[in-house]
All heavy atoms as atom14 arrays in JSON, in Angstrom:
{
  "sequence": "MQARLAMELENVAATATAAAAAAIAAGSPDLLPAPSAVRLDLLAERHRAAPVRMFTS",
  "atom14_mask": [
    [1, 1, 1, 1, 1, 1, 1, 1, 0, 0, 0, 0, 0, 0],
    [1, 1, 1, 1, 1, 1, 1, 1, 1, 0, 0, 0, 0, 0],
    [1, 1, 1, 1, 1, 0, 0, 0, 0, 0, 0, 0, 0, 0],
    [1, 1, 1, 1, 1, 1, 1, 1, 1, 1, 1, 0, 0, 0],
    [1, 1, 1, 1, 1, 1, 1, 1, 0, 0, 0, 0, 0, 0],
    [1, 1, 1, 1, 1, 0, 0, 0, 0, 0, 0, 0, 0, 0],
    [1, 1, 1, 1, 1, 1, 1, 1, 0, 0, 0, 0, 0, 0],
    [1, 1, 1, 1, 1, 1, 1, 1, 1, 0, 0, 0, 0, 0],
    [1, 1, 1, 1, 1, 1, 1, 1, 0, 0, 0, 0, 0, 0],
    [1, 1, 1, 1, 1, 1, 1, 1, 1, 0, 0, 0, 0, 0],
    [1, 1, 1, 1, 1, 1, 1, 1, 0, 0, 0, 0, 0, 0],
    [1, 1, 1, 1, 1, 1, 1, 0, 0, 0, 0, 0, 0, 0],
    [1, 1, 1, 1, 1, 0, 0, 0, 0, 0, 0, 0, 0, 0],
    [1, 1, 1, 1, 1, 0, 0, 0, 0, 0, 0, 0, 0, 0],
    [1, 1, 1, 1, 1, 1, 1, 0, 0, 0, 0, 0, 0, 0],
    [1, 1, 1, 1, 1, 0, 0, 0, 0, 0, 0, 0, 0, 0],
    [1, 1, 1, 1, 1, 1, 1, 0, 0, 0, 0, 0, 0, 0],
    [1, 1, 1, 1, 1, 0, 0, 0, 0, 0, 0, 0, 0, 0],
    [1, 1, 1, 1, 1, 0, 0, 0, 0, 0, 0, 0, 0, 0],
    [1, 1, 1, 1, 1, 0, 0, 0, 0, 0, 0, 0, 0, 0],
    [1, 1, 1, 1, 1, 0, 0, 0, 0, 0, 0, 0, 0, 0],
    [1, 1, 1, 1, 1, 0, 0, 0, 0, 0, 0, 0, 0, 0],
    [1, 1, 1, 1, 1, 0, 0, 0, 0, 0, 0, 0, 0, 0],
    [1, 1, 1, 1, 1, 1, 1, 1, 0, 0, 0, 0, 0, 0],
    [1, 1, 1, 1, 1, 0, 0, 0, 0, 0, 0, 0, 0, 0],
    [1, 1, 1, 1, 1, 0, 0, 0, 0, 0, 0, 0, 0, 0],
    [1, 1, 1, 1, 0, 0, 0, 0, 0, 0, 0, 0, 0, 0],
    [1, 1, 1, 1, 1, 1, 0, 0, 0, 0, 0, 0, 0, 0],
    [1, 1, 1, 1, 1, 1, 1, 0, 0, 0, 0, 0, 0, 0],
    [1, 1, 1, 1, 1, 1, 1, 1, 0, 0, 0, 0, 0, 0],
    [1, 1, 1, 1, 1, 1, 1, 1, 0, 0, 0, 0, 0, 0],
    [1, 1, 1, 1, 1, 1, 1, 1, 0, 0, 0, 0, 0, 0],
    [1, 1, 1, 1, 1, 1, 1, 0, 0, 0, 0, 0, 0, 0],
    [1, 1, 1, 1, 1, 0, 0, 0, 0, 0, 0, 0, 0, 0],
    [1, 1, 1, 1, 1, 1, 1, 0, 0, 0, 0, 0, 0, 0],
    [1, 1, 1, 1, 1, 1, 0, 0, 0, 0, 0, 0, 0, 0],
    [1, 1, 1, 1, 1, 0, 0, 0, 0, 0, 0, 0, 0, 0],
    [1, 1, 1, 1, 1, 1, 1, 0, 0, 0, 0, 0, 0, 0],
    [1, 1, 1, 1, 1, 1, 1, 1, 1, 1, 1, 0, 0, 0],
    [1, 1, 1, 1, 1, 1, 1, 1, 0, 0, 0, 0, 0, 0],
    [1, 1, 1, 1, 1, 1, 1, 1, 0, 0, 0, 0, 0, 0],
    [1, 1, 1, 1, 1, 1, 1, 1, 0, 0, 0, 0, 0, 0],
    [1, 1, 1, 1, 1, 1, 1, 1, 0, 0, 0, 0, 0, 0],
    [1, 1, 1, 1, 1, 0, 0, 0, 0, 0, 0, 0, 0, 0],
    [1, 1, 1, 1, 1, 1, 1, 1, 1, 0, 0, 0, 0, 0],
    [1, 1, 1, 1, 1, 1, 1, 1, 1, 1, 1, 0, 0, 0],
    [1, 1, 1, 1, 1, 1, 1, 1, 1, 1, 0, 0, 0, 0],
    [1, 1, 1, 1, 1, 1, 1, 1, 1, 1, 1, 0, 0, 0],
    [1, 1, 1, 1, 1, 0, 0, 0, 0, 0, 0, 0, 0, 0],
    [1, 1, 1, 1, 1, 0, 0, 0, 0, 0, 0, 0, 0, 0],
    [1, 1, 1, 1, 1, 1, 1, 0, 0, 0, 0, 0, 0, 0],
    [1, 1, 1, 1, 1, 1, 1, 0, 0, 0, 0, 0, 0, 0],
    [1, 1, 1, 1, 1, 1, 1, 1, 1, 1, 1, 0, 0, 0],
    [1, 1, 1, 1, 1, 1, 1, 1, 0, 0, 0, 0, 0, 0],
    [1, 1, 1, 1, 1, 1, 1, 1, 1, 1, 1, 0, 0, 0],
    [1, 1, 1, 1, 1, 1, 1, 0, 0, 0, 0, 0, 0, 0],
    [1, 1, 1, 1, 1, 1, 0, 0, 0, 0, 0, 0, 0, 0]
  ],
  "atom14_positions": [
    [[153.21, 82.42, -83.47], [153.27, 83.68, -82.76], [152.06, 84.54, -83.08], [151.47, 85.11, -82.19], [154.57, 84.4, -83.13], [154.76, 85.68, -82.4], [154.91, 85.42, -80.65], [156.24, 86.45, -80.26], [0.0, 0.0, 0.0], [0.0, 0.0, 0.0], [0.0, 0.0, 0.0], [0.0, 0.0, 0.0], [0.0, 0.0, 0.0], [0.0, 0.0, 0.0]],
    [[151.71, 84.62, -84.35], [150.57, 85.46, -84.73], [149.27, 84.94, -84.13], [148.41, 85.72, -83.75], [150.46, 85.54, -86.25], [151.55, 86.36, -86.88], [151.45, 86.37, -88.38], [150.74, 85.57, -88.98], [152.16, 87.28, -89.02], [0.0, 0.0, 0.0], [0.0, 0.0, 0.0], [0.0, 0.0, 0.0], [0.0, 0.0, 0.0], [0.0, 0.0, 0.0]],
    [[149.15, 83.63, -84.06], [147.93, 83.06, -83.5], [147.78, 83.45, -82.03], [146.67, 83.7, -81.56], [147.95, 81.55, -83.64], [0.0, 0.0, 0.0], [0.0, 0.0, 0.0], [0.0, 0.0, 0.0], [0.0, 0.0, 0.0], [0.0, 0.0, 0.0], [0.0, 0.0, 0.0], [0.0, 0.0, 0.0], [0.0, 0.0, 0.0], [0.0, 0.0, 0.0]],
    [[148.89, 83.53, -81.32], [148.83, 83.91, -79.9], [148.5, 85.39, -79.72], [147.96, 85.79, -78.71], [150.15, 83.59, -79.22], [150.33, 82.1, -78.97], [151.57, 81.83, -78.2], [152.67, 81.8, -79.17], [153.94, 81.77, -78.87], [154.31, 81.81, -77.61], [154.86, 81.71, -79.8], [0.0, 0.0, 0.0], [0.0, 0.0, 0.0], [0.0, 0.0, 0.0]],
    [[148.84, 86.2, -80.7], [148.59, 87.64, -80.6], [147.25, 88.06, -81.2], [146.87, 89.22, -81.09], [149.72, 88.4, -81.3], [151.09, 88.3, -80.66], [152.12, 89.01, -81.51], [151.08, 88.88, -79.27], [0.0, 0.0, 0.0], [0.0, 0.0, 0.0], [0.0, 0.0, 0.0], [0.0, 0.0, 0.0], [0.0, 0.0, 0.0], [0.0, 0.0, 0.0]],
    [[146.56, 87.15, -81.82], [145.32, 87.49, -82.53], [144.3, 88.18, -81.63], [143.72, 89.2, -82.01], [144.72, 86.25, -83.16], [0.0, 0.0, 0.0], [0.0, 0.0, 0.0], [0.0, 0.0, 0.0], [0.0, 0.0, 0.0], [0.0, 0.0, 0.0], [0.0, 0.0, 0.0], [0.0, 0.0, 0.0], [0.0, 0.0, 0.0], [0.0, 0.0, 0.0]],
    [[144.07, 87.66, -80.44], [143.07, 88.25, -79.54], [143.52, 89.65, -79.1], [142.71, 90.57, -79.04], [142.85, 87.36, -78.32], [141.76, 87.89, -77.41], [140.18, 88.15, -78.23], [139.54, 86.5, -78.18], [0.0, 0.0, 0.0], [0.0, 0.0, 0.0], [0.0, 0.0, 0.0], [0.0, 0.0, 0.0], [0.0, 0.0, 0.0], [0.0, 0.0, 0.0]],
    [[144.8, 89.81, -78.8], [145.3, 91.13, -78.4], [145.16, 92.13, -79.54], [144.78, 93.28, -79.33], [146.76, 91.02, -77.96], [147.34, 92.31, -77.44], [146.69, 92.79, -76.14], [146.17, 91.97, -75.38], [146.7, 94.01, -75.92], [0.0, 0.0, 0.0], [0.0, 0.0, 0.0], [0.0, 0.0, 0.0], [0.0, 0.0, 0.0], [0.0, 0.0, 0.0]],
    [[145.45, 91.69, -80.76], [145.3, 92.58, -81.92], [143.84, 92.97, -82.13], [143.54, 94.12, -82.47], [145.84, 91.91, -83.18], [147.35, 91.73, -83.23], [147.76, 90.9, -84.44], [148.05, 93.07, -83.26], [0.0, 0.0, 0.0], [0.0, 0.0, 0.0], [0.0, 0.0, 0.0], [0.0, 0.0, 0.0], [0.0, 0.0, 0.0], [0.0, 0.0, 0.0]],
    [[142.94, 92.04, -81.91], [141.51, 92.34, -82.01], [141.11, 93.38, -80.96], [140.34, 94.3, -81.26], [140.68, 91.06, -81.83], [140.78, 90.1, -82.98], [140.12, 90.62, -84.24], [139.13, 91.37, -84.16], [140.61, 90.28, -85.33], [0.0, 0.0, 0.0], [0.0, 0.0, 0.0], [0.0, 0.0, 0.0], [0.0, 0.0, 0.0], [0.0, 0.0, 0.0]],
    [[141.64, 93.25, -79.76], [141.33, 94.22, -78.7], [141.87, 95.61, -79.03], [141.18, 96.61, -78.81], [141.89, 93.75, -77.36], [141.17, 92.53, -76.82], [140.05, 92.25, -77.2], [141.84, 91.8, -75.96], [0.0, 0.0, 0.0], [0.0, 0.0, 0.0], [0.0, 0.0, 0.0], [0.0, 0.0, 0.0], [0.0, 0.0, 0.0], [0.0, 0.0, 0.0]],
    [[143.08, 95.68, -79.54], [143.67, 96.96, -79.92], [142.85, 97.6, -81.04], [142.56, 98.8, -81.0], [145.15, 96.79, -80.34], [145.69, 98.05, -80.98], [145.98, 96.4, -79.14], [0.0, 0.0, 0.0], [0.0, 0.0, 0.0], [0.0, 0.0, 0.0], [0.0, 0.0, 0.0], [0.0, 0.0, 0.0], [0.0, 0.0, 0.0], [0.0, 0.0, 0.0]],
    [[142.47, 96.8, -82.04], [141.67, 97.32, -83.15], [140.31, 97.82, -82.65], [139.84, 98.88, -83.09], [141.49, 96.25, -84.21], [0.0, 0.0, 0.0], [0.0, 0.0, 0.0], [0.0, 0.0, 0.0], [0.0, 0.0, 0.0], [0.0, 0.0, 0.0], [0.0, 0.0, 0.0], [0.0, 0.0, 0.0], [0.0, 0.0, 0.0], [0.0, 0.0, 0.0]],
    [[139.69, 97.1, -81.74], [138.39, 97.52, -81.2], [138.52, 98.82, -80.41], [137.67, 99.73, -80.53], [137.79, 96.43, -80.33], [0.0, 0.0, 0.0], [0.0, 0.0, 0.0], [0.0, 0.0, 0.0], [0.0, 0.0, 0.0], [0.0, 0.0, 0.0], [0.0, 0.0, 0.0], [0.0, 0.0, 0.0], [0.0, 0.0, 0.0], [0.0, 0.0, 0.0]],
    [[139.58, 98.94, -79.62], [139.81, 100.16, -78.85], [140.05, 101.35, -79.78], [139.52, 102.44, -79.56], [141.01, 99.97, -77.9], [140.73, 98.88, -77.03], [141.28, 101.22, -77.09], [0.0, 0.0, 0.0], [0.0, 0.0, 0.0], [0.0, 0.0, 0.0], [0.0, 0.0, 0.0], [0.0, 0.0, 0.0], [0.0, 0.0, 0.0], [0.0, 0.0, 0.0]],
    [[140.84, 101.14, -80.82], [141.13, 102.21, -81.77], [139.87, 102.63, -82.52], [139.62, 103.82, -82.74], [142.19, 101.76, -82.76], [0.0, 0.0, 0.0], [0.0, 0.0, 0.0], [0.0, 0.0, 0.0], [0.0, 0.0, 0.0], [0.0, 0.0, 0.0], [0.0, 0.0, 0.0], [0.0, 0.0, 0.0], [0.0, 0.0, 0.0], [0.0, 0.0, 0.0]],
    [[139.05, 101.67, -82.89], [137.79, 101.97, -83.58], [136.85, 102.77, -82.69], [136.24, 103.75, -83.14], [137.11, 100.67, -84.04], [138.01, 99.96, -84.9], [135.82, 100.94, -84.78], [0.0, 0.0, 0.0], [0.0, 0.0, 0.0], [0.0, 0.0, 0.0], [0.0, 0.0, 0.0], [0.0, 0.0, 0.0], [0.0, 0.0, 0.0], [0.0, 0.0, 0.0]],
    [[136.75, 102.38, -81.43], [135.89, 103.1, -80.5], [136.39, 104.53, -80.27], [135.6, 105.48, -80.23], [135.81, 102.36, -79.17], [0.0, 0.0, 0.0], [0.0, 0.0, 0.0], [0.0, 0.0, 0.0], [0.0, 0.0, 0.0], [0.0, 0.0, 0.0], [0.0, 0.0, 0.0], [0.0, 0.0, 0.0], [0.0, 0.0, 0.0], [0.0, 0.0, 0.0]],
    [[137.71, 104.7, -80.15], [138.28, 106.04, -79.96], [138.04, 106.91, -81.18], [137.71, 108.09, -81.05], [139.76, 105.94, -79.65], [0.0, 0.0, 0.0], [0.0, 0.0, 0.0], [0.0, 0.0, 0.0], [0.0, 0.0, 0.0], [0.0, 0.0, 0.0], [0.0, 0.0, 0.0], [0.0, 0.0, 0.0], [0.0, 0.0, 0.0], [0.0, 0.0, 0.0]],
    [[138.21, 106.34, -82.37], [137.98, 107.1, -83.59], [136.51, 107.5, -83.72], [136.19, 108.64, -84.09], [138.41, 106.29, -84.81], [0.0, 0.0, 0.0], [0.0, 0.0, 0.0], [0.0, 0.0, 0.0], [0.0, 0.0, 0.0], [0.0, 0.0, 0.0], [0.0, 0.0, 0.0], [0.0, 0.0, 0.0], [0.0, 0.0, 0.0], [0.0, 0.0, 0.0]],
    [[135.6, 106.59, -83.39], [134.17, 106.9, -83.46], [133.81, 108.01, -82.47], [133.03, 108.92, -82.81], [133.34, 105.65, -83.18], [0.0, 0.0, 0.0], [0.0, 0.0, 0.0], [0.0, 0.0, 0.0], [0.0, 0.0, 0.0], [0.0, 0.0, 0.0], [0.0, 0.0, 0.0], [0.0, 0.0, 0.0], [0.0, 0.0, 0.0], [0.0, 0.0, 0.0]],
    [[134.38, 107.97, -81.28], [134.1, 109.01, -80.28], [134.64, 110.36, -80.73], [133.99, 111.39, -80.56], [134.7, 108.62, -78.93], [0.0, 0.0, 0.0], [0.0, 0.0, 0.0], [0.0, 0.0, 0.0], [0.0, 0.0, 0.0], [0.0, 0.0, 0.0], [0.0, 0.0, 0.0], [0.0, 0.0, 0.0], [0.0, 0.0, 0.0], [0.0, 0.0, 0.0]],
    [[135.84, 110.36, -81.31], [136.43, 111.62, -81.79], [135.61, 112.21, -82.93], [135.39, 113.42, -82.99], [137.87, 111.38, -82.23], [0.0, 0.0, 0.0], [0.0, 0.0, 0.0], [0.0, 0.0, 0.0], [0.0, 0.0, 0.0], [0.0, 0.0, 0.0], [0.0, 0.0, 0.0], [0.0, 0.0, 0.0], [0.0, 0.0, 0.0], [0.0, 0.0, 0.0]],
    [[135.15, 111.35, -83.83], [134.33, 111.82, -84.95], [133.0, 112.37, -84.44], [132.55, 113.44, -84.86], [134.11, 110.7, -85.98], [135.43, 110.42, -86.7], [133.02, 111.07, -86.97], [135.4, 109.19, -87.57], [0.0, 0.0, 0.0], [0.0, 0.0, 0.0], [0.0, 0.0, 0.0], [0.0, 0.0, 0.0], [0.0, 0.0, 0.0], [0.0, 0.0, 0.0]],
    [[132.36, 111.64, -83.52], [131.07, 112.07, -82.97], [131.19, 113.41, -82.26], [130.3, 114.26, -82.34], [130.52, 111.01, -82.03], [0.0, 0.0, 0.0], [0.0, 0.0, 0.0], [0.0, 0.0, 0.0], [0.0, 0.0, 0.0], [0.0, 0.0, 0.0], [0.0, 0.0, 0.0], [0.0, 0.0, 0.0], [0.0, 0.0, 0.0], [0.0, 0.0, 0.0]],
    [[132.3, 113.62, -81.56], [132.5, 114.86, -80.82], [133.08, 115.96, -81.71], [133.13, 117.12, -81.31], [133.42, 114.62, -79.64], [0.0, 0.0, 0.0], [0.0, 0.0, 0.0], [0.0, 0.0, 0.0], [0.0, 0.0, 0.0], [0.0, 0.0, 0.0], [0.0, 0.0, 0.0], [0.0, 0.0, 0.0], [0.0, 0.0, 0.0], [0.0, 0.0, 0.0]],
    [[133.55, 115.59, -82.89], [134.16, 116.57, -83.79], [135.5, 117.08, -83.28], [135.89, 118.2, -83.57], [0.0, 0.0, 0.0], [0.0, 0.0, 0.0], [0.0, 0.0, 0.0], [0.0, 0.0, 0.0], [0.0, 0.0, 0.0], [0.0, 0.0, 0.0], [0.0, 0.0, 0.0], [0.0, 0.0, 0.0], [0.0, 0.0, 0.0], [0.0, 0.0, 0.0]],
    [[136.2, 116.24, -82.51], [137.45, 116.67, -81.9], [138.52, 115.59, -82.02], [138.47, 114.59, -81.31], [137.23, 117.01, -80.43], [138.45, 117.35, -79.83], [0.0, 0.0, 0.0], [0.0, 0.0, 0.0], [0.0, 0.0, 0.0], [0.0, 0.0, 0.0], [0.0, 0.0, 0.0], [0.0, 0.0, 0.0], [0.0, 0.0, 0.0], [0.0, 0.0, 0.0]],
    [[139.52, 115.78, -82.88], [140.59, 114.79, -82.98], [141.46, 114.73, -81.72], [142.22, 113.8, -81.55], [141.41, 115.25, -84.19], [141.08, 116.69, -84.36], [139.69, 116.87, -83.83], [0.0, 0.0, 0.0], [0.0, 0.0, 0.0], [0.0, 0.0, 0.0], [0.0, 0.0, 0.0], [0.0, 0.0, 0.0], [0.0, 0.0, 0.0], [0.0, 0.0, 0.0]],
    [[141.34, 115.72, -80.85], [142.11, 115.71, -79.6], [141.7, 114.56, -78.68], [142.44, 114.22, -77.74], [141.92, 117.02, -78.84], [142.53, 118.2, -79.58], [143.44, 117.97, -80.4], [142.09, 119.33, -79.34], [0.0, 0.0, 0.0], [0.0, 0.0, 0.0], [0.0, 0.0, 0.0], [0.0, 0.0, 0.0], [0.0, 0.0, 0.0], [0.0, 0.0, 0.0]],
    [[140.56, 113.96, -78.94], [140.12, 112.83, -78.11], [140.82, 111.53, -78.47], [140.73, 110.55, -77.72], [138.6, 112.64, -78.26], [137.74, 113.79, -77.74], [136.27, 113.51, -78.02], [137.97, 113.98, -76.25], [0.0, 0.0, 0.0], [0.0, 0.0, 0.0], [0.0, 0.0, 0.0], [0.0, 0.0, 0.0], [0.0, 0.0, 0.0], [0.0, 0.0, 0.0]],
    [[141.52, 111.5, -79.6], [142.22, 110.28, -79.99], [143.4, 110.04, -79.05], [144.12, 110.97, -78.69], [142.72, 110.38, -81.44], [141.63, 110.39, -82.5], [142.24, 110.69, -83.85], [140.9, 109.06, -82.52], [0.0, 0.0, 0.0], [0.0, 0.0, 0.0], [0.0, 0.0, 0.0], [0.0, 0.0, 0.0], [0.0, 0.0, 0.0], [0.0, 0.0, 0.0]],
    [[143.61, 108.78, -78.66], [144.74, 108.5, -77.78], [146.05, 108.67, -78.54], [146.12, 108.45, -79.74], [144.53, 107.03, -77.39], [143.66, 106.47, -78.45], [142.82, 107.61, -78.98], [0.0, 0.0, 0.0], [0.0, 0.0, 0.0], [0.0, 0.0, 0.0], [0.0, 0.0, 0.0], [0.0, 0.0, 0.0], [0.0, 0.0, 0.0], [0.0, 0.0, 0.0]],
    [[147.07, 109.1, -77.86], [148.39, 109.29, -78.45], [149.39, 108.42, -77.7], [149.92, 108.83, -76.67], [148.79, 110.76, -78.39], [0.0, 0.0, 0.0], [0.0, 0.0, 0.0], [0.0, 0.0, 0.0], [0.0, 0.0, 0.0], [0.0, 0.0, 0.0], [0.0, 0.0, 0.0], [0.0, 0.0, 0.0], [0.0, 0.0, 0.0], [0.0, 0.0, 0.0]],
    [[149.66, 107.2, -78.2], [150.54, 106.29, -77.47], [152.02, 106.67, -77.52], [152.82, 106.07, -76.85], [150.3, 104.95, -78.15], [149.87, 105.3, -79.53], [149.11, 106.59, -79.4], [0.0, 0.0, 0.0], [0.0, 0.0, 0.0], [0.0, 0.0, 0.0], [0.0, 0.0, 0.0], [0.0, 0.0, 0.0], [0.0, 0.0, 0.0], [0.0, 0.0, 0.0]],
    [[152.36, 107.65, -78.32], [153.77, 108.05, -78.37], [153.92, 109.43, -77.76], [152.97, 110.17, -77.6], [154.28, 108.07, -79.8], [153.67, 109.1, -80.54], [0.0, 0.0, 0.0], [0.0, 0.0, 0.0], [0.0, 0.0, 0.0], [0.0, 0.0, 0.0], [0.0, 0.0, 0.0], [0.0, 0.0, 0.0], [0.0, 0.0, 0.0], [0.0, 0.0, 0.0]],
    [[155.12, 109.76, -77.41], [155.42, 111.05, -76.82], [156.23, 111.86, -77.83], [157.41, 111.61, -78.02], [156.18, 110.88, -75.52], [0.0, 0.0, 0.0], [0.0, 0.0, 0.0], [0.0, 0.0, 0.0], [0.0, 0.0, 0.0], [0.0, 0.0, 0.0], [0.0, 0.0, 0.0], [0.0, 0.0, 0.0], [0.0, 0.0, 0.0], [0.0, 0.0, 0.0]],
    [[155.58, 112.8, -78.46], [156.23, 113.6, -79.5], [157.44, 114.34, -78.94], [158.49, 114.39, -79.57], [155.22, 114.58, -80.13], [155.91, 115.49, -81.12], [154.09, 113.81, -80.79], [0.0, 0.0, 0.0], [0.0, 0.0, 0.0], [0.0, 0.0, 0.0], [0.0, 0.0, 0.0], [0.0, 0.0, 0.0], [0.0, 0.0, 0.0], [0.0, 0.0, 0.0]],
    [[157.29, 114.87, -77.75], [158.41, 115.62, -77.17], [159.64, 114.73, -76.97], [160.77, 115.14, -77.22], [157.99, 116.24, -75.83], [159.06, 117.14, -75.26], [158.49, 118.02, -74.17], [159.46, 119.03, -73.81], [160.11, 119.04, -72.65], [159.87, 118.1, -71.75], [160.98, 119.97, -72.38], [0.0, 0.0, 0.0], [0.0, 0.0, 0.0], [0.0, 0.0, 0.0]],
    [[159.42, 113.49, -76.54], [160.55, 112.58, -76.38], [161.22, 112.28, -77.72], [162.44, 112.16, -77.8], [160.09, 111.29, -75.71], [159.71, 111.4, -74.24], [159.21, 110.06, -73.72], [160.88, 111.88, -73.42], [0.0, 0.0, 0.0], [0.0, 0.0, 0.0], [0.0, 0.0, 0.0], [0.0, 0.0, 0.0], [0.0, 0.0, 0.0], [0.0, 0.0, 0.0]],
    [[160.42, 112.14, -78.77], [160.98, 111.92, -80.1], [161.84, 113.1, -80.53], [162.93, 112.93, -81.08], [159.88, 111.68, -81.13], [159.17, 110.37, -80.94], [159.74, 109.47, -80.28], [158.04, 110.23, -81.45], [0.0, 0.0, 0.0], [0.0, 0.0, 0.0], [0.0, 0.0, 0.0], [0.0, 0.0, 0.0], [0.0, 0.0, 0.0], [0.0, 0.0, 0.0]],
    [[161.35, 114.31, -80.28], [162.11, 115.5, -80.65], [163.41, 115.61, -79.84], [164.46, 115.96, -80.38], [161.26, 116.76, -80.45], [160.05, 116.88, -81.38], [159.19, 118.06, -80.97], [160.49, 117.01, -82.81], [0.0, 0.0, 0.0], [0.0, 0.0, 0.0], [0.0, 0.0, 0.0], [0.0, 0.0, 0.0], [0.0, 0.0, 0.0], [0.0, 0.0, 0.0]],
    [[163.34, 115.3, -78.55], [164.54, 115.33, -77.73], [165.55, 114.27, -78.17], [166.76, 114.51, -78.16], [164.19, 115.15, -76.26], [163.5, 116.34, -75.59], [163.04, 115.96, -74.18], [164.42, 117.54, -75.55], [0.0, 0.0, 0.0], [0.0, 0.0, 0.0], [0.0, 0.0, 0.0], [0.0, 0.0, 0.0], [0.0, 0.0, 0.0], [0.0, 0.0, 0.0]],
    [[165.06, 113.12, -78.59], [165.96, 112.07, -79.08], [166.66, 112.51, -80.36], [167.86, 112.26, -80.54], [165.18, 110.79, -79.33], [0.0, 0.0, 0.0], [0.0, 0.0, 0.0], [0.0, 0.0, 0.0], [0.0, 0.0, 0.0], [0.0, 0.0, 0.0], [0.0, 0.0, 0.0], [0.0, 0.0, 0.0], [0.0, 0.0, 0.0], [0.0, 0.0, 0.0]],
    [[165.94, 113.18, -81.24], [166.56, 113.7, -82.46], [167.62, 114.75, -82.13], [168.69, 114.76, -82.72], [165.5, 114.3, -83.39], [164.65, 113.27, -84.08], [165.45, 112.41, -85.04], [166.32, 112.96, -85.76], [165.22, 111.2, -85.05], [0.0, 0.0, 0.0], [0.0, 0.0, 0.0], [0.0, 0.0, 0.0], [0.0, 0.0, 0.0], [0.0, 0.0, 0.0]],
    [[167.32, 115.61, -81.18], [168.28, 116.63, -80.78], [169.52, 115.99, -80.15], [170.65, 116.38, -80.42], [167.62, 117.59, -79.8], [168.47, 118.81, -79.51], [167.66, 119.84, -78.78], [168.23, 119.98, -77.46], [167.68, 120.63, -76.48], [166.49, 121.17, -76.63], [168.27, 120.73, -75.32], [0.0, 0.0, 0.0], [0.0, 0.0, 0.0], [0.0, 0.0, 0.0]],
    [[169.29, 114.98, -79.34], [170.4, 114.27, -78.71], [171.28, 113.59, -79.77], [172.5, 113.63, -79.69], [169.86, 113.23, -77.74], [170.9, 112.29, -77.22], [171.84, 112.67, -76.29], [171.15, 111.0, -77.5], [172.63, 111.64, -76.03], [172.22, 110.62, -76.75], [0.0, 0.0, 0.0], [0.0, 0.0, 0.0], [0.0, 0.0, 0.0], [0.0, 0.0, 0.0]],
    [[170.64, 112.99, -80.76], [171.38, 112.29, -81.82], [172.27, 113.26, -82.59], [173.37, 112.91, -82.99], [170.41, 111.6, -82.77], [171.09, 110.71, -83.8], [170.09, 110.11, -84.76], [169.34, 111.11, -85.49], [169.78, 111.74, -86.58], [170.98, 111.52, -87.03], [169.02, 112.62, -87.19], [0.0, 0.0, 0.0], [0.0, 0.0, 0.0], [0.0, 0.0, 0.0]],
    [[171.8, 114.47, -82.79], [172.55, 115.46, -83.57], [173.59, 116.22, -82.73], [174.42, 116.93, -83.29], [171.58, 116.45, -84.2], [0.0, 0.0, 0.0], [0.0, 0.0, 0.0], [0.0, 0.0, 0.0], [0.0, 0.0, 0.0], [0.0, 0.0, 0.0], [0.0, 0.0, 0.0], [0.0, 0.0, 0.0], [0.0, 0.0, 0.0], [0.0, 0.0, 0.0]],
    [[173.57, 116.05, -81.42], [174.51, 116.78, -80.56], [175.94, 116.29, -80.78], [176.17, 115.1, -81.0], [174.12, 116.58, -79.1], [0.0, 0.0, 0.0], [0.0, 0.0, 0.0], [0.0, 0.0, 0.0], [0.0, 0.0, 0.0], [0.0, 0.0, 0.0], [0.0, 0.0, 0.0], [0.0, 0.0, 0.0], [0.0, 0.0, 0.0], [0.0, 0.0, 0.0]],
    [[176.91, 117.22, -80.73], [178.3, 116.83, -80.97], [178.89, 115.98, -79.84], [179.82, 115.21, -80.05], [179.03, 118.17, -81.08], [178.18, 119.16, -80.4], [176.77, 118.66, -80.53], [0.0, 0.0, 0.0], [0.0, 0.0, 0.0], [0.0, 0.0, 0.0], [0.0, 0.0, 0.0], [0.0, 0.0, 0.0], [0.0, 0.0, 0.0], [0.0, 0.0, 0.0]],
    [[178.35, 116.1, -78.62], [178.85, 115.34, -77.48], [177.69, 114.47, -76.97], [176.59, 114.96, -76.77], [179.33, 116.28, -76.35], [179.76, 115.49, -75.14], [180.43, 117.17, -76.85], [0.0, 0.0, 0.0], [0.0, 0.0, 0.0], [0.0, 0.0, 0.0], [0.0, 0.0, 0.0], [0.0, 0.0, 0.0], [0.0, 0.0, 0.0], [0.0, 0.0, 0.0]],
    [[177.98, 113.21, -76.76], [176.95, 112.29, -76.27], [177.36, 111.7, -74.93], [178.52, 111.32, -74.75], [176.71, 111.17, -77.25], [176.13, 111.66, -78.55], [175.75, 110.52, -79.42], [175.34, 111.06, -80.72], [175.25, 110.35, -81.8], [175.55, 109.08, -81.79], [174.86, 110.91, -82.93], [0.0, 0.0, 0.0], [0.0, 0.0, 0.0], [0.0, 0.0, 0.0]],
    [[176.4, 111.6, -74.06], [176.67, 111.01, -72.75], [176.54, 109.48, -72.81], [177.1, 108.77, -72.02], [175.73, 111.58, -71.7], [175.85, 113.08, -71.53], [177.5, 113.57, -71.1], [177.46, 113.34, -69.35], [0.0, 0.0, 0.0], [0.0, 0.0, 0.0], [0.0, 0.0, 0.0], [0.0, 0.0, 0.0], [0.0, 0.0, 0.0], [0.0, 0.0, 0.0]],
    [[175.76, 109.0, -73.76], [175.58, 107.57, -73.96], [175.21, 107.33, -75.41], [174.81, 108.24, -76.13], [174.51, 107.0, -73.02], [173.16, 107.67, -73.19], [172.23, 107.19, -74.08], [172.85, 108.78, -72.42], [171.01, 107.82, -74.23], [171.61, 109.4, -72.56], [170.7, 108.92, -73.46], [0.0, 0.0, 0.0], [0.0, 0.0, 0.0], [0.0, 0.0, 0.0]],
    [[175.35, 106.11, -75.87], [175.03, 105.77, -77.25], [173.57, 105.4, -77.34], [173.07, 104.64, -76.53], [175.9, 104.59, -77.72], [177.26, 104.95, -77.56], [175.63, 104.26, -79.15], [0.0, 0.0, 0.0], [0.0, 0.0, 0.0], [0.0, 0.0, 0.0], [0.0, 0.0, 0.0], [0.0, 0.0, 0.0], [0.0, 0.0, 0.0], [0.0, 0.0, 0.0]],
    [[172.91, 105.97, -78.32], [171.49, 105.65, -78.5], [171.26, 105.12, -79.89], [172.06, 105.21, -80.77], [170.62, 106.85, -78.23], [171.0, 107.93, -79.05], [0.0, 0.0, 0.0], [0.0, 0.0, 0.0], [0.0, 0.0, 0.0], [0.0, 0.0, 0.0], [0.0, 0.0, 0.0], [0.0, 0.0, 0.0], [0.0, 0.0, 0.0], [0.0, 0.0, 0.0]]
  ]
}
């Protein structure tokens, strides 16, 4: 499995390195890609803590 993912991992690492270099050169961490949605994470936490649930998560 790892052997099949090696090229994809190399591509992800290269993309991350290029994004980090661009952010450093520009002096702006806002240029870094954000693959997660912070707001969705916060809403999921709020949903988990709610006394009534519409579905199980």
